[in-house]
C-alpha positions, 0 to 999 in steps of 0.5 A: 271955897278957899282951902289953904291946905288941899288934901288930894289931887284929882286924876283920871282913873287908869280904867278910863284911860284904857277905855279911851284907847280901845274897848276890850272885845272878847271873842266867842267860838262858833260853838258858844254862839250856837249854844247861846242862840239855842238858849231859852228865856223863861219867867219865874216870880216876875224875873227873867231866867236863862235856860242854857242847853246842856254844855261841855265844861269848857264851853260852859266856862266860855259862855259863863265869862260872857254872862258875868260880864254883861250882868247875868247872875247865877243864883246858887240858892235857886240854881238859876241864871237871872237876867234883866231886859238889858242883859238879855239883849246884850246876851243875844247881841254877843251871840250874833256878833261873836264877841262881847265888850268886857266892860266890867274889866275896862270900865269896872261896870258894876251896875247898882240894883234898881232897888238900892238906886231908889233908896239912894235917890230918896236920900237925894230927894230928901235934900233937894225936892223942895227946889223948883228944878234941881239939876242933878249930875250922874257922872257914870250913868251906865244903863241909866238905873240911877237916872231913872231912880232920880226921875222917880224920886224927883220928877221935876229934876233935870239930869245930866247923864255922863257915860264913857262907853259910847254904846251904852250912852246910845242905849241911855239916849234910847231909854230916855228918848223924848224926855226933856229932863235928861241930857246924855253925853258920851264922855269922861267926867274928867273932860272939861266940857260939857260939865263946866257950864253949870253948877249942879245942885246934886249928884248921885253916883256909883263911880269906878272903885279903882279911883273912887276918890278922884271921881268924888273930888271931880264931881264935888268941884262941879256942884254948887256950894251947899249941893248934895252928893250921894253915892257908893264907894269901896270899903276895905283896908286899902281905901283909907285915903278915901275914908279920910276924905269922906270923913273930912267932908262930914259925910254920913256913911252906911254899909250897903246891903248885900244886893246893892249891885245887880251883877256882884256882891262886893263890900261897899259903903254909901255916903252922903254929904253937903258940899261946902266948907266942912269942919275940917276945911274950916279948921284948915283955913283958920289954922292956915292964917296962924304962922307956924301951922302945918298940915301935920299939926292939924292931923295931930290935933285931930287925933288928940280931939278923938282921944279926948272925945273917947275919954269923955264918952267913957266918963259919961258911960261910967266905963273909965279905964284905970289910967283915965286921968293920966291919959286925959292929962297927957293929951291936954299937955300935948295940946298945950305944947303944940298950940300955946306957942301959936297963941291958940287956946282950947276947951273940951266941948260937945258938938252935934256933929263931932260929939265931944271934941276940942274947940279952938280959940284962934286969934282973929277968927270967928268960928262956926259956933256961938262961942267964937271957936273952931271945932276940931272934928273927930279924927279918922280911926280905922278900927272904930269910927269911920271904917268899922268892921261889917 
């Protein structure tokens, strides 16, 4: 795929670079280790529960730091420490060793809950289960929750699981030992090998949020054109560039449920899209052939498309503002001022993905609809469209 106006560079995250240098070990005092070894494990309603001995406040704070890091959750409503099998193992390993690895800090390890991983895997399955043997990439595999969800949803798939933490990768290998469908690699997804030997059919990912866009760009480049990307990304005012990038790939976005993660509650969205040439990429490629076109012009045309889209919606809904005609005429005049000197004509049209927007008639270009136009996608708008308030 050729894109004459590239949007964002791919860079490795600072968290990954830090982990490559050293793991962040946090020491535990002998008193904390003794208290942890005296902890009882119980069961309630099918869940594992930790019952800590009575602790002094300072000692509890020390142990609580370990609990939060390895994924043991304190339920305020039930006043219980809830854990899964892997977290219990890590808890007692830390007590015996006298330290634990702060992978939440170093690798931003916030595992997806098994229930939500299954939901995301079903989205991927809906697009790929028809294939004989789809090859799926999990680029930040953690403890394998998403890998297991993929295999449950698409039993005939093969999965490449990539995990930067060597210890957690060994856990992955033990978890899926003997299963020929899973290949595990202790590596960064930004490494050249072993990921360039195949173009994957799909990916399921929960990337480090500090560089989610870099991870998405990298994985996108490893998928075949037409492959499917499904994952989780951060949500918030500071992630506008990520929102723009996902929007320009025609991604479907949804807010994650409250219990999407095993160890925390954080604002996030899920995304899914088909790799290949999106509306925005087709627009950028087409306009790049027209002398005098700039990336800034494309952005302005996108914004004008959104304005006309909303005006058309208001007209359909009978909610026109008093200055409707003036706004419409002003927007059209601006477009003519920008596009006429380039020999480009336009019409306002409806489209299944873009809604009401602009269709550009570009000289020498056969577009992606029956009328030989290139559809301008609706522009990113933080307040109403791509990043609505929860």
